[in-house]
N, C-alpha and C positions, 0 to 999 in steps of 0.2 A: 128491235133487238135490244136486250138489256146490256148494260155496260159490261158486266162481268162476262157475258157471252161474247161481246166484241173483243174483250181482252183475251179470252180463251182462244178464239178463232185466230187472232193475230199471232199469238205466241205459239200455238200448236201448229199452225199452218196446215191443218187438215190431217196431220199425222197422229198416230197413237202415241201414248206415253203420258208423262206427268204434265198436266196443263197448269196454267196459272190458277185456275179455280181449284183444282185438286190440291195444289200446294197451300192455297189459302185455307182450305178446309182442314188440312193437317195442322196448320199453324193454329187455327181456331180451336182445334181439339187438344192443343198443348204439345203436339208432336213437332218440336222445333229442333233443328239440327244445331248442335253446339258449335260445330265448326263448319263453315261454308266450304264448298269445293274450291280448290285452287285452280285457277285458269291462267293460261299464258297465251300470248299472241306471237305469231311467228315474226311479226314486224313491229317496230316501235314508231316508224314513220314510213309512209308509202310515198315514193316519188315515181311519177309516171310521165313519160314523154309522149307527145301526141302531135300530129300535124293538123293544121287547120282544116276543118270540114271532114275529118276522118274520125274513126273510133279506135280506142286503145283499151285492151283488156288486161286483166291481171287477177291475182288471187292472194289471199292470206289464209293462214290456218289457225283455228282455235283449238287448243288442247287443254283438257282438264284431267284431274286425277281420278275422275269417275264420269259416268255418263251424265250430261247436263242438257238442259233445254234452254233455248234462247232464240232471239231474233235480231237481225242487223238492219239498221236504218242508215241512209246516207243523207248528208245535210244539203246536197245540191241536186237539183232535178236532172243535171247532166250525168250524174253518177248513178248508175242503176245496179242493184244487187241482183244477181241471177236467181238465187234461191235463198231468200232472207231468213227463213226459219231453219233451225237445226236441232237435232236431238241425238247426240252422240258424245263419245269421249274425245274424238278428234274429228273436226269438221273443216272442210275446205270451203271457203267463202269466195266465190267468183264475182267479179264486178266488171263493168264496162263503162268507160267515159266517152261521151258523145261530144265532139268538138265542132258540131255543125253550127255555123254562124259566127264562129270566132275568127278574128282577122289574122291573128298570129302574133307571137311575142308575149302573150299573156301568161301570167303565173297564177293559177287558180288554187286557192287553199280551201280545204273543207275537212270534214271528219266523218268517220263511221262511228255510230253509237251501237255498241253491242250490249243488249239487255239480256242477262242470263241469270240462272240460279246461282252462279258464282259471283255475281255482282254486275255493276254497270261499268263498262270500259269505253273510253274514247280513243280512237285510233286516227290521228291526223293524217291527211294526205295532201300532197302538192302535185298539181298537174302543170307541167311546163309545155306550153304550146309553141311549136317551132315558129321562128320569125317568118313573117309574110315576105315572100320573094317578089320584088318588083324590078322592072328594068332599071339598070343603073342610070342615075340622072347625072347630067353634066356637073362638073365641079364648079363651084362658085369661086372664081379666081379674081383677086384684086390686082390692078395694075398700080404698083407702088414703086416709084423711081427711087433708087438708092443714091443717085448723084448728089442731091442736096444735103445728104447726111455728111457733115464734116467730121472726118475721123478724129477721134481723140488721140493725142500724142502718146505713142507707146513708150513704155519704159525701155530705155536702151541699156543693154548689158554693157557695163563698163569693164573693159579688160585693161589690165596694166600693160602698157606697151614698154618695149625695151627702151631704157633711158638712153637718149642720144646726147652726147656731149657737144654742145654748141661751141664752135670755134669762131670767134669774132676777132677781128684784127686787134682791137683794143680790149682785151678780156678783163683787164684790171679795173676798167671804169664801170661804176655801178649804175650810172644814169646816162642816157643819151641826150645829146643836145638836140634842139629842134631840127637843125640841118641834118644831123646824123640819123634821126628818126625818119626824116623824109627820104634820105638816100636808101636806108634799109628797107623802107616800105616800097620804094620804087624797084629795088632789086627783087623783092618778093613778088611784086606784081609782074615783073618781066620774067620770072621763073629762074633768076640767077641764084637765088638762095631758097632753101627749103622753108616753107611757112613755119614749120615747127621750131626753126632756129631763131625766130625773132618777132613773129607777128604779135605775140602777147606784149613784148616790150614796146612795140610800135603803138599799140592801143594804150598802154600806160603812159607813153609820152604824150599822146593826144589829150589824155585826161589832165596832164600836167600843164601843157602849153597851149592846146587848142590849135586852130588854124584850118582854113578851108581846104588847102592843098592836101594836108595830111588826112583829113576826114574823107576827101574825095578818093584818095588812094585806098584808104581802108574799105570804103564802100565798094570800090571797084574790085578789090580782092575778094570780098564776100560774094559779089555777084558772079565773078568768075568761077568761084567754087560752088555756086548754086545754093548758098546757105539761106535757109528760111526759118531758122529757129528763133526763139524769142529774143535772144541776145542780138542776133543779126538785125531783127526788126528795130531795136533801139538805135542802131547805127543808121539804118535806112531812114528812120524818122528824123534823125538829126540832119541828114542830107536833104530830105524833102523840105524841112523847115528852113534850111539855108539856101534852098533853090539851086542846089548843085546841078550842073549840066552833065549828068552821067546817063549813059544809055541803059534803059530798062530799070532805072532806079524806082520809078513809080510802080512799075509792074511787080518788082520784088517787094515793095512796101505792101502791096495788096496780098501777095502770096504768103507773107509772114505775119500778118496781123493776128495776134493771139486772141483766143476766145474771150479772155477777160477784159479786152480793150473796150472802153466805153466812152472815149473822148471823141470830139468832133475831128474829122479828117482835115488836114491842112487845106486852105483855100486854093493854093496853087495846084494841089493834086486834084481837087474837085474840078477845077477849070480844065486841067489837062485831060481828064477822062470825059468831060462833058463834050469835048471836041471829037474824041474817038476812044471808045472802050472795047473795040473788037478784040484786043489782046487778052481781055479777061474772060474766064469761063463763067458759066451761069451762077455758080455759087459765089464767085468774087463780085460779080455785078450785083447780086442780091445783097451782099454785104455793103457795097458802095451805096446803093440806093437806100438801104435801111438807115445808113448813117446820115444821109442827107435828110431823110424824113424826121429822124429823131433830133437832129441838132441844128437844122436850118429853119428859120422862120418861113412860114408859107408865103409871106410877102417879099421875101428876099429875091434878088435877081438869080442866084444860083438855084434856088428851089424852082423858080419859074422855068429856067432853062432845062431842068431835069424832069419836070412833071410829065410831059408827053412821052419822053423816053421811058420813064418808070411805068406808066400806064400800059404802054405797048408791051414792054417786057413782062409785066404782070399777067396780061392776058395770054401771052405765049406760054408762060410757065404754068398757068392754070390749065390750059388744054393738055399739057404734058404731065399733069398731076404732080407738080413739084411742091414740096412743102419743107420748110425749115424754120428756125427761129427768125431768120432775117426775112424770109418770105412772109412770115406771119405779120411782121411789121408793115410790109407793103400791102398785103391783103386788107389789113385793118384800116389803112388810110385810103386806098384807092378802089377797093372792091365794093361797089354799091349795087343795090338791087337793079338800078336802071341799066347796068351793063350786062345783066344776066340774060342770056338766051338759053334755049334748051341744051345746047352743047356745053356752054359754060356752067349751067346749073348741074348737069350730070357730072362734069369734072369736079365741081365744088363738092357735090354730095359724096364723091369718092374720097376726098381728102379732109373734109372738115371734121370728121370724127376720129382722125388719126391722133395718136398720142406718142410723144417721144419716150421710148423705153430705153433705160440705161441700166446696165448690170456690170459691176466691177469684177465679177468672177470670170476669169479668162477661160474656164472650162466650158462655159455655156456657149453653144454654137447656134442655137435656134430658139425662137420663141413661138409658141403656138397659142392661138386664141380660140376657145371653144364656146359655142352658144347652143343651148338646148333647143333653140328655135331653128337652127340651121342644119342642113344635112351634112355639110362639109366643114371640117376644121380649117382654120386659117394658119398657114405656116410662113414665117418670115425669118430669113437668116440674119444673124447679128454681124455687123461690120464695126470692128473696133469697139465692141461692147454696146452698140447702139442699134436701134431699129425703130421703124414707125409701124405701129399696130392699130387696127381699128377697134375702138371701144364704143359700142352702141348702147349697151344696157348695164345696169349695176350687176347683173348676173353673169357677166363675162368671166370665164375661167381661164387664167393665164398659166400656161405650163412651160417650164424651161427645160430644154433638152441639151445635155452635155455632149462632149465629143464621142462618148461611148454609147450614146442613145438612151442614157438614163434620164428619167423625167422628174421634175421637182415642181411643187406648187407653192410651198411656203418656206422651205428651209433655206433658200437662196435669196438674199435681199436684192431688191431692185427698186427703181423709181419710175414713175409715170408723170409726164408733164403735158398738160393741155396746151395746144398751140393755137388753134382757131377757136373762137367763140361761136359754136355752131348755132346757138339759139338766135343769133342775129340773122342767119340766112335760111333757117329751116322752113319758115312759112313761104318764102318765095320759091324755094326748091320744090316744096309740095305742090305749089300752084303750077309749076312747069313740068314736073315729073310725076308720072302715074304708076310706074312699076319699078322703082329703084329699091332693091332689097334692103340695103343698109339704112336708107332714109326711113322706110316704113317700119323697120324693126325699131328704130329709135323713136318714131312717133307713137308706136304702140307700147313699147316696153322701156323706153329710155329713161323715164322718170321714176317708174315703180314697177314692181313685178305684178301688182294687182291692177287689173284693167278696170277703168271706170268709163263706160261708154256714155257719150252725150250726143245731142243732135249735131254738135260741131265736129266731133271726131269719129263718128260711126263710119263715115266714108273711108277713113284710113284703114279700118279693120276689114272692110269689104274688099279693098284693094289687095290686102295681104293674101286673100284667098285666090287671087289671080296671078300672083308672083311666083315664079319657079324658085326652087332652092330652099324653101321652108319645109320643115318636116311635116309629115301628115298629122302627127300628134299635135303640133302647134296649130296647124290650120283647123283641126277639129275643135280645139279649145276656143279658137277665135270664132269659129262658126257657132259654137254653142253660146258664146257670150252675145253674139249678134242676135241669135234667136231669143235669148233671155231679154235682151234690150227691147226688141220689138214686142215681145210678149208683155213686158212690164208697161209698155206704152200703148198696149191694145192696138197694135198696128201690124198684125201678122199678114194682112191682105197685101201689103207691099212686098212681101217675100215670096209670093206664090210662084212667080216665073223664075226667080233666081235660085230658090232653095228646094222647092217641092218637085219631086220627080216621080215617074210611074215605074221605072225600072229600079228594083232594089237589090238584085242579085250581085251587082258589082259595087254596091255601096260598102264603105267601111263600117265597122260596128258603130262608131260614133255617129256617122251619117244616119244609119238606121235608127239609132236611139233618138236623134233629134227629129227624125221623120215620125217616129212613134209618138213623140211628145206633141208634135203639131197635130197629128191625127186625134190624139186625146183632147187637145185644146179645142179642136174643131167639132168634137163630139162624134167622130167616126170610130166608135169603140170596136166594132167588129173587125175592121181592117187592122187596127192597132193590136187587138188580141191575136189575130193570125200572124202578125209580124213577130211578136215576142214568142209565140209558140214555135215558129219556124226558125228564129234566130236566137235572140237572147234579150234579157231585160235588165241585166246588171248595170248598164250604163244609162238607163232611163232614170230621170229624177224620181225619187221615191214618192214625192208629193203627187205626181201624176200617176204613178203606178197604183197608189192608193185609190185614186179616182176610178181607174180602170178595174181594179179588183172589186170594188163595191158594185160597179155595173155588172160584172160577171156573176157575182153572188146573187144578185137580184134576178138575173136572167135564168140561173140554174135553180132559183127558188131555194137557195141555201143547201142544195144537195151536195154530197161530197164529190170533189174532183181533185185528183192527185196533183195536177199541175197548179191549180189554183191554190191548193194548200201550201205548196212550196213557195209560191209567190207571196202569200200572206205571211209566211214565216220570214221571208226576205225583208218584207216591209216592216215587220215587227222588230227584227234585229237592227234595223236602221233607225229605230225609235220614232217612227212615223206610223201611227195607227189611230183607228177610231173604234167605236163600239162594234161595228160590223166585222172588222178584222179580228178583234178579240173574241167575239162570239163564234166566229168560224173556227179559229184555232182551239177554243175551248171545247168545241163539239167534235173535232176530228183529229187533232194533232197527237201523234204518238212519237216518242223519241226520248231525247235526253230529259231526265227529271229536272235538271237545272233550268232548261228552257221552259218546261211545263210549269215550274214554280214561278218563273217570271211572268208567264202568261196569266197564271192564277192571280198573282198579286195585282196586276193591272186590271184584269177583268173584275176582280172582287172590288176594287176601288170604284169601278163604273157600276157596281151593284148589278152585274149580269148574272145569269143562271150558270153557275160553275159546278153544279152537283156532279155531273158526269166526269168533268175534269178532275175534281177532287177524288172521286172514286178511282180514276185511272192512276193518279199520282200515288195514292196510298197503296193501291194494289201492286203497282210496279216496285215501290220501295220494299214492300214485304216480300215480293217474289225474288228480288235481287239480294235481300238481306241487308240493305243499306237504308235504314230508316233515319232520316236527318232530324235535327232539332226543329226545323221549320215545319215538320210534319204535324206537330201538335196543333199549331194554329189552323192548319188545313183540316185536321180532324174535328176541331171544335166547330168550324163552320159547317162541315159535313154533317155532324150530328144535329146541328141546329136546323138543317134543311130536311131532316128526317132520315138520315143515314143510320140504320140500325141493323143491317143485314150482315152478310158474311164478312165483308171488308171491315166493318166496325168491330165485330167480334174478334177477327184475326188481329186487328191493330191493338185492341185491349189485351189480348193474350200475349202478343209479342212484347209489349211494353211491360206487362206484369212479369214475364219471364226474364226480361232484362233486369228488372228490379230485384226479383226474388232469387233467381239463379245466378245471374251475372253480378249482382250487387252493384248495379250502376244507377246513377241518379236519374230520376224521371220527373216530368213536370208535376207540381203539387196538385194541379187540377185533375190529373188522371184518376185519382182515387175517388173523386166525386162521380165520375162516369162508371167506375167499377161498382161503387155502392148502389148506383141506380140500376145497373144491369143485374146485380145480385138480388136486389129487391124485386125486380121484375122476373126473376128466375129465367134469365135469357140463355141458359144452357152454356155458361162459361166453363172453361177448363179449370181443373183444381188449382192450377198455379195462380189464376186470377184471385181466387179466394185467399190463398196463402199470402199473396202480395198485399191484399187489402187488410188481412189480419195483422200482418207485421207493421203496416202503417198505423193501425189503431194502437198497437202496443207502444208506439213511440209518441202518441199524442199526450199532451199534458192533461187534458180533460176530455172525458167521453160523455156524450149525451145519453139519455136513458135508452133511446132507440139503438144507439151504437153499442151500449153495454149488452142489451138483450141479444142483438145480432151477433156480437162477438162471442158471447157465451154459447149460443146455439152452434155457431160455426166451429168453434174450438172443440166442442164435444164430438161433433161429427168427424172432425179430422182425427181426433184421438181414437175414435172407434175404428177409423180406417187405417190406424197405425201410421198416421202422418203426424209425427211429433217432432217439433223443432225448438231450438233454443229460445226464440222470441216468445213462445207460448207460456213459459213459466212465469215471467213478470206480468204478462197480460192476465193470467188466471189469478195471480195474487191481487191485482187491482180489482178484479171482479169478485173477490172473496171466495174463490174456488181453488185455493192453493193445493188442496189435497189431491187434485187430479194429476198433478205432475211434480209434487214436492219431492218425490223420491228419485227424480231423474236429473242427471247432469249430462249435457250434450257436448259433443265435439263435432263441428261442422267443417267440411272442406269442399271447395268448389274447384272443379276441373272437368276436362273433357271426359264424358262418360265412357268413351272407348278406351281410355287409358286405364292401366292397372294401378289401383290405389291401395297401399298397404299402411295400416295404422300400427305403429309401434308404441306400446304404452306399458306402464307399470303403476300399480296402486300400492302406496306405502301407508300402513296404518300403525298408530302408536300401540295398538292392542295386539299386533302380530310381530313376531321377531323376524320372520322370513317373508320375502315377496318375490314374485315371479314376473319376468319380462315376457310380454305377449306380442306377437306379430299377427295381425288379423287383416285379411283382405276385406275391403269395403265395397259395397255395391250401391249405385245411385238410387236414392229415394225418388228424386225428380231428376230428369236428365241434366247432369252437370252438378248436382248437389249430393254429397255423401254425408251421412249422419251416423254417429255411434252413440248409444245411450249407456250411461253408467249409473250405478246406485252407490253413492258415497255417504258415509256417516261422518259425524263431527270429528275433525282432526285428520281425516284421510287426505293424502296428497296424490293427485293424479299427474303424472309426467308423461308427455307423449311427443312424438313427431311423426310426420307422414312422408312416405316416399311415393313419388308418382313416376311411373314408367311409361315412356313413349318411344317413338322411333329412334330418338337420339340417346336413350339410356335412362337411368334413374336420376331423379332430382329430389333430394331430401329437403325438408323444411327445417328451420331451427327448432330446438327443443322448447316446449312450453310446459308450464306447471300450473296446477290449480289446487288450492287447499280448501277443503270444505270447512266452513266455520260461520254459521249464521249467528249474528249477535243476539237477536231476540229468540226466545224459546219457541219451539213449534207447538202450537196449541190445537192442532186439528184433531187430535185424539186418535189418529190412525196408528196402526202397528208400527209403520216406519217412524212416525213422530216419537213414539214411546222409546223405541230402540235408539233413535238419534239423541234424545235427551239423556238416556242412560250413558251413552258414549261421551257426552259432554261432561257429565258428572265424574266419570271415570278419569277423563283427561285432566280435570281440575282437582282430582283427589278429594272430592266432596263425598265421603263415604256415607254419612247419614242420609244425604239426599239420594244417593244411589240405592241404598237399602229400601227407602220409601218408594222410589220409582220402580224398583224391581218387584216389590210386593204388589203394587197396583197393576203392573204388567201381568203378573201371575193370575191375579183375580180376573182380569179382562180375558185372558186366554182361556181360563177355566169356564167362564160364562159362555164364551163364544163356542167352545167345543161342546159344551153341554146342551145349549139351547139351539144351536144351528148345525148340529151334526147330521150328516147324511146317512140314511139307513137303506 
């Protein structure tokens, strides 16, 4: 079948009406529509919802201002157009999307390409496939104890209390004596005087005089009141250093130690708690032991006494997943690999990735940590602006939630502090633990988002596939990387039992894609082809699809197959192709001109046979009336391959029409092809010859052959009453001015269906009166209106044009032309004689006028005498 017959059958769709070939024939004959039909689409974007494995239908409407013909193509093999061809003023285009093989949650984008006489239109579509429904998996909850988190001191609202007037026996005295201070302190301690009436004066007295008794009383008062603020700690510290014998003094010392305290604890306190520390809670014991580790030499007697106690405490706290700054000090000193069993390693893996989160904004109530690899988000409440959150990878997303449920990711400041150095323990934990989710997330993604599989770490990724809680998406990515690793190492045999299955209906799309890839790598092309025909190929690596497509083309002996054609197009759009793909697309692809141009460019670079593709591209451009600049390069190659039939004649005619009627710029080389076709008498439309003649009129120098051809063609045009403005200077260059020297032209370009009125007046110095004329013009060529005038020397032509369309009349600005040739007309024609007499009259050269008039009379007498008709 010839290409134009293919084009005709595709566009016509077996229906009667104007086909592409018929339109190309009209264009080649010069019957070109000045204005394309206007077409609109009922949709600018199609959004379709579909469930996995089902079909979804829809439609859109094509509407034009007159009956047009066209065809609709879909970019995806899943989207089928029910009746692609149409020939109507209004056409409903139905389509159906097949979601067979899709897992769910995909968003597929594509486009309909509508090729019509009104132009080429692209209508994008988006298909949203409903999410895949699976049984709800168990939440991945972390056991994080909040006890070790030492609350930050809250700002206390200070309220002004009612001022109480202290009445002391001796009110006029400004300072207390040591004895008076001791008595007052004792009275306060025994409750005989309110604390507010003198405790501050007691403390001032101690600062002035000192004394163990007074200090002991002050500490006792504070302990009685349960005071644990920083000021109270200073008094307790003095009491401990002086070894005061006060009940619970050491315990209150531990309860009130400020966070900023970095000094060594007093020796007597360390000895005291070395004997019995059961009165301390776990946080206070951690503080005590951390102070011993940081400030006591390892060879000291105190350190030796505490060592076993600290180690036992550490292991208990580890099993309870306790972590704080003080516990970090203990873990760093005492937690060694030799102590780790499976239970201890599992507990350590739960806490070693925790970070101290602090946020000063009191509105924040909760912090959430999100990982794209995990199915569940991690939620941790804030206690006094603090929390411990697990950070496994650089991609962790931290979301802050306020008291009203609003979420923030970057606008609220916070700090993260690393507590344990997880790198110290991660190898031992990996050795003991095979299925710890956080540990293996860190091992695979903790250093970088890009995975680099090696012989040493590939087992980590394999274990990820067996751990619950990871998203299917992440597991499939890991599975693909494992396959790629073994493929790169030529070791796919090791994956037979673990990855290859015979049941494919329950596989996820990515599983199927990996399975297809392995089939292709093994050379089982038939099964791989059946898989992508049944399900999908979008997730299969393009490099392997290319290999499969080449096999299928050879099996079909390069016969056309619709599915294979879509596969080749997919491969080409992914910029992975070879000569076979380009050859197949060049032979069979119909659709967007943009895509066909890209195929042509690459196929031409491979020096493939692109003759049919070039003919399709040029034919479709002419059919749609959208001939691009790139078309000329395609046309040049098309002609070099012998293209000289209907498509070539239609293209030359179209470009000539654009040049001559539309007055648009065309490639310079086009005129060479016009000259060749004119010389071969290829049956071109008149507009082609007019375009070529106008081109010759603008050349600086004409060859002898061009002069002869121009003179012959111009005479023929004049005989056919095709006279235009450019012909006058051309004839003057050819020495044949007499043919059109008496003509002056007014040209106007417009839609030939519009009503064009020329308004003009001719003013002559030889006439006193002049008349304004309004004359309707009719197109000489579709879109080109011409009016001829005969003017003599000194005549002034003034005119303007009104064009009437659907929106009303549109006048042009006035224009004027004054006839006045500088050189005398020497052609000897009747017009030339009258013209020169008019010149002499205008210049008041009466002697010359009398001589010219006498010569004119003689010529007229001779002509009437010798050539009179009887």
